[in-house]
Structure formats: structure tokens, C-alpha cells
N, C-alpha and C positions, 0 to 999 in steps of 0.2 A: 504493500499499500504506499508506495514512495511519493506519488504525485499529489499536488494540491487538489486536483480535480477529483482524484480517488478519495481523499479525505472528505471533501465536500459531499460527495455521492454517499460515502459510508456513513457519515455522521448526520446528514439531513440537510446540508447546505445552509441557506439563509435561514430557514425555519429553526434549525439547531442554533445558529447564532443569536437569534432574536427571542427565542423562546424557552431554550433549554440551557445555554451556557450560563454558568453561575447560579442557576436556579434549583435544579433537581437532577437526580441521577437518571441515566438512560442506559438500557441494555439492548444492544444492536446484534441480533444473532447473524451468524455467517450466511445462511440461506443462500448459497451459491454465489456469494461475493468472491472476488479475488482473495483467497485466503492463504496464498503461498507464504510460508513463514519468513520473516526477516532474519530470524536467528535460528540455526539448527543446532543439535547437540554437538556435531562435528565443529561447528563455528566456535561454540562455547569452549570446547576442549582446547582447540587451537589458541584462543585467547589466553586461556589460563596457562597454557604451557609456554607461550612464547613472549609474554609480557610480564614484567616484575611489577605485578599489581599487589599492593599491600593495604591494609586498613588505613583510612576508612573507604578506600576505593573499592576493595574487595573485603567483604566481611561475612561472617556467619552469625546467625541470630537464632536463638532457641528459647522459647518461653519469655519473649520480651527482653531477653538479655544477650549482650554480645558475647560471643564465644571467644576466649583468649586466643590470640593468634598463635601462640605456641602449641596448641592443641591440633593444629592442622598444617604447620609449616615448621621449618628448621632453619636456623641462622646460617648464612653463608657469607664469607668474607673473601674478597678477591685480593690480588697480590698489592693492590694499591690501598688496601685497608679499608675499603668500602664494604659495610655490611648490610645485608637486606634479609628479609624472610623468604626463603625459597619454599614454594608449595610442596608439601609431602602427599603425593596422590592417595597412598594407602590410608594416612590419618584423615584426609579430606573425605574419602569415602565412608570412613567410619563414622565421623561426626554426622554427615548427611543421612547415613542409615539410622542413626540414633535419633533423628528428628530435627536436625538443624536445617535452616533454610539458607540458600546461598544468595548473596546479592553482589552485583557488579554495578557500582555507580557510574554514571555517564558513560555508558557503553556505546553511546552515539559518537563519542570522540575516538573510538578505536575500531568502529565496525562501519565500513562504508555505507551499506544498504540502510542501516538504522539511522546513520547521519543524514542521508538524503531523505528518509521518511520524516525525521525530526524537523528538518529545514522546511519541508512541505507543509507540515502541520503548523509551524510558526508563521508560514506564509498565509495559511487559511485563518488561523485564529488571530494573528497579529500581536503575539506575545512570545518571548524566549521560551524554549523548550529544552529540557534535560530528560534523557531516557535511561531508566534503570532496568536491568534484568533481574528477575527473581526465579529461582528454581527450588522446589520442594519435593520431598519423596514420602513423607508419611503425613498422618492426620494431626501430628502435633503442631501447634501453632508457632510460628517463628517470632511473631512481634506482639501477640496479644491483641486485645481490642484497643484501637487507637484511631486518631484522626490526623489528617495532613492539613498543613497550612497552605496548600496549592491544589488547584484542580488537577486531576489526572485523567488520562485516556488510556485504558488498559486493553492490550491485545493479546489474547491467548494464543500461544504458539504451539505447544504440544501438551498432551494430557488434559487434565481438567482441574478446576479450582472452585472450591465453594466459597461464596461471599455472602456474609450476613451484615446487614446494614441497619444502622440507628440514625435517626435524624439528628442534625446538630443541636446541641444544647447551649451554644453560644452563637449569636449572629456573627457571621463573617469573622471568625478567630484568626489571629496572625501570630506569626513567630514571636515578634516583638509586641506584646500586649500588656495591658494593665492587670488582667485577670486571666485565669485558665478555665476552660469548659469543664462543667460538672460531668460526672459519668452518668450516662443515659440509664433509664430504668425500663423494666419491662422487655418483652420479646422483641426481636428485630422486626422492622417494618418490611424488610425484604429478605429473602433467602433463596438464592439460585446458584447454578453452577455454569461456569463458563467453559465452553469446549473449543477446540482449535478454530481460529478465525472469528470468533465471538469478540465483540467490543464492549466495554464498559465505560461510560462516562461518569465520573464522580466529582461533585464540586467539593471545594475545601471545607473542612468542618464536619462532614459526615463521618460518624464513627463506623468502624467496620472490623470484622474478623475474617481472616482468610486461611483456609486450610486445603491441604491436598488429600482430602478424605474420600476420593472416589476409586481408590485401588490402583492408581497409577502415578508415576511421577508427573510433575507439572513444571512447565516452563512459560513465563509471560513476560511481556515488556510493559513497562509503565511509563508513558510520556507525561512528565510533570510540566504544568503550565505555570510560568513564573507569576505570581499574584501581582496584579496592577491595582493598587488601591487608592483611595482618596489621599493617604499619606504619600503615595508615589507621585500623584499629580501635584500636590502642594509643594513637594520638594522640588519639582521641576519649575513650578511657578515661582518659588523664591528666587531661582537664578534669573528668571525672566524679569522679575520686579527690580532688579538692581538699576534698570534705566531710570527708576523713580528716586529723586533725592530723599523722599520720606523713608525709603528702605535703606538708603546708604548712610544716613545720619547716624551719629552715635546716640545710643541710648542715654537720655539724660539722668544718670544715676544720682546726681547731687543737686539737681534743679528743684525749684519749688513745686507745689501741687499744680499751679495753673500751667507751668510749662510742661510738666509731665502729662497733663490732660491734653494740651494742645499737640504734643508729640504723638500720643496715641490716636488722637482724632485724624491726623494726617496720615498715620500708617494705616488706620482703618479704612479711610478713604481709598488709599492706593490699593489695598487688597480686595475691598469689595468692588472697585471699578473693574479689576482684572477678572474677578469671578463673574461679573456680569456679561462678560462677553460670550455670546451664544456659540461662538466657533472655538471656544477654549478647548474642549476636549478633543476636537478634530485637530487643532494646531499641536496639542501635546502629543497625540498619537502619531502625527506625521514626524515631529521631531524626535521623538524616542525610537521611532522605526528607523528613520534614515541616519541617525547618529549611533545606532547600535552596530558594533563591529561584526556581529554574526559569528561565522566560523572561518576565520582566515586561514589559508594554507599556503605553503611554499609552491613555486612553480619551477623548481629545478627541471632541467639544467639551465634554464633561462634567467641568469642572474642580472642580465642587462636588458636590452630591447628584444621582444619577440621577433623572430625572424618571419618573413613574408612566406610562410609555408602552409599550404591548403590544409594538410592533415592535422596540424595542431588543433587540439579541442580544449575549450575552456568552459567554466560554469561560474556563475555568480556566487559569491560566499556571503554576501549579506541579503537574507531572504526578504527583509522589508524595504528594499531599495525603491525609489520612485522616480518617475520620469515627468517632467513638465515642459512644454513647448512654449516657444515665444515667437510666434510668426512674424511679428513686426521686425524682430532682429534676425530672423532666419536661423535661430539656434534651437536647441533642445538641451535641457539640463538634467543630468542624472545625479541624484542625491543619494548617497550610501556611505556606510562606514565613517560618517562624520565629516565627509567632504562632498562638495558639489562641484561638478565638472560641466563646462558649457562646450558643446560640440556644434557643428553645422548641422542643420536639420536633416541633411542627407544621411546622417549616422542614426537617424531615429529607428529604422527597421532593425539595425544591429543591436540597439540598446533594448528594444522591445522583446527581441528574441532571447537576449540574456535574462530578462526579468521572469521568464518562465521557470528558471531554475534547472532546466535541462542542460546537459552537456551539448555543445555545438561547435562544429569546427570553423576555423577561419575561412575555409572554402564555402561552406554553407552560408556563413554570414555575408560574404562578399556577393554571392549570388542573389541572396534575399534583398540586399540593398543596392545591388547594381554598382558596386564600388570595386576599386582595384584591391587585391589581396594585401598589398603593402599598406594601403590607407587603412584597411581594417585592422591589420596588425598594430599600426600605430595607435589607434583608438584603444585597443585591448591593452597595449603596453602601459598606457597611462593608468588604466584601471587595475592592472596587476600591481603597479608601483604604488597605487593608492589602497592596496589591501582589500579591494572590492571584488576582486576576481582571481581565479586560480586556474592554472593548467592541469587538465585531468588526463591528457594523452599527449605526450611529446612525439616528435617525428624522429627522434634519434635513438 
């Protein structure tokens, strides 16, 4: 399910965004959809065998407690004196057979197809995404009943997983909060089993228990959606408000009551004026999307300009980039990864093709825009140097 269109179709498109997102859970059965797994058991074995993954990136959890790393790994030291924990397969198997659950945090950073799927989900939802992998072998709970401070989209890969849900006991709880949610009472409001290809959307704050109690091992991916709260918006607005003298002035700590009141009145006026802008949320969304660095990647062997070679393929690494045209000036602007670039409007087809997130070759871009290969390579070089684009297939 790597493409944006696939996520939109799978989750319900605009109806999901306007009626389900941040509101209530939704279970979407596979029912003939493209359910090819993004992560196989072979993939997971290869990752564990070829990466030096240590806690908290790789961890085992059992009964809500983290399993000590020494129970499934052994210390190793190289000749330069660097020590790390080398995974001990036999001990790992034993802990998992005893009921521990295995977690690989941010697996999207080390597995290409999951990375692509995470980028596509970010493009669809409009918020950063981190993907974790969870594997369990017994009906014993790895984490106990708990809630998350971010929405999640769960995709079952192999086996089956039982989910029991309770409604939130605190509205929109956050990681940095003034209070903690109380434990829920009574029976769960939902009790269901996810099978391969099934998808669960769960807003933050919903309590849940998750067990592999269906008689088979279970592997699922959880795409975590970074929460964008009122505090996030206000944090951005504070930076925007620095254009106002009322915000830049020193707080009158030693002034009289009248001066303090006048200061607060000016500050209140500046903040309320900004909050009265009906386009504020759209401006914030555009700014946060186009300044987010996304998932930058190197473009070796091309440490200088990209050569004018048709077979070189690239893809954008900033999923929420944006294009704006300026017909009067005959230019088009790409905003991504904290930078805005102005190009001739003839480059618009090139930029539009990049925004899909699909890999595309220089030759394909040149044909789509009716440009010379060397001119397309020049545009792409600028974006690679600006960390908004990466080479995904070299010609050497």
C-alpha cells in the first residue's frame, strides 16, 4: 500500500479525513484490497541480522515491562574499543517463546517499501509519520492496557492480532500534559481480530489491549501520526508574531500596575488579531508542510551536479512540498524542505511529476516537459543540493 492514492482508497478518501480522522476508530477489512505485505518475516530476519539495532530502537516487552537487553543479546567489542549489544538468536527466540513482544521503532528508516508507504501516508494525511513493527507469538500481552499520544494506522502483515478498545478517559491527552487519563472501567467497547491486510485506525487517547491469542504468530505495522495540536499551532504563531513590536518588547517586570496592564493589552491585541485570521490554519499547514525536511537521503555517487543522463532516476524526499505558479512573471515556485526555488514555468511539468512521490527518470521528465535532458538535470541538481530530492537509481 505504498502510494497516496492507495491510502486514500483504503482509508476512505475525503470522507475519512473529514469524518473519521481524530474522531473515532475504524476497522477496514482487507476484502480483496491489495494486501501484499510491506514487511515479510525474511525482511525482519535480515534487518535484525545486518543492523546493529539496540534499545530503544529494538526492544522486547512483556507484561508492560521492558525485557533487559542482556536477556537476548551479548556484549561485543571491536578492536577500536567500541562496544555494542550483539543479538543472540537463541536467547531472542527463547524470550519470544516465553511471551515477549518484539518491537522495531522507526523501521521506515531502514526498510525502503515501508519508508515509501510512510511518505505516502504523510502526503495523504498531512502530518509526519513514523512506522514501528510489532511481532508477537503468544497470548501474553507485551504492553498491557495503554493509550498512545498519537493517532495510529495499523496494518496487519501476517497472522492475527486481537484488539480490545476502551474509549478515552481524557479528551485529547498529550505526552506533555497537566494530568494523566484515568483507567477506564467496564468491558471494552470493541473486541475484534485483525487478519492479514486488515487496517485499523485508532485516534490518540483510546485505551487498548493487544494480544496474539489466535493460535499463530503475529506481525503488524503501526504508522504513527505525529499529533498536531493547538499547542503546535500556537508555537508556530509565536514565531510569526515576532513581526509585532508588542511581542518583541521586554516584559515590564519592574513597571507599575498601569504599565503592566497596557503591556498586556497590547500583547492581547496582537495575539487576538492573529487568531482572527480565517486563513491562519491553512497558512500554518502550508508553512509546516513546506519547511519540514521529510526524509532526506544522499545521492551518491553524484556529489556534484547530476550528469545529463536519461537513466538516472530521482524521487522527492519532502512529502508535503508545494508548487505555486506566477503567470505574470512566467515562473513556478517549488517550496520544500525549508527552501523556495523559482524556476521557469517550462519546468512546471517536471515539478508536478516529482510531487507524486514516484521515482522518475531524467529522460521521462524531459519528455513530459519537452525540455533538453541537460536542462532537466540542472533543475534536479538544484533540488538535490537543497535536500528536497534524492537519486534512487544511478546510471553508473
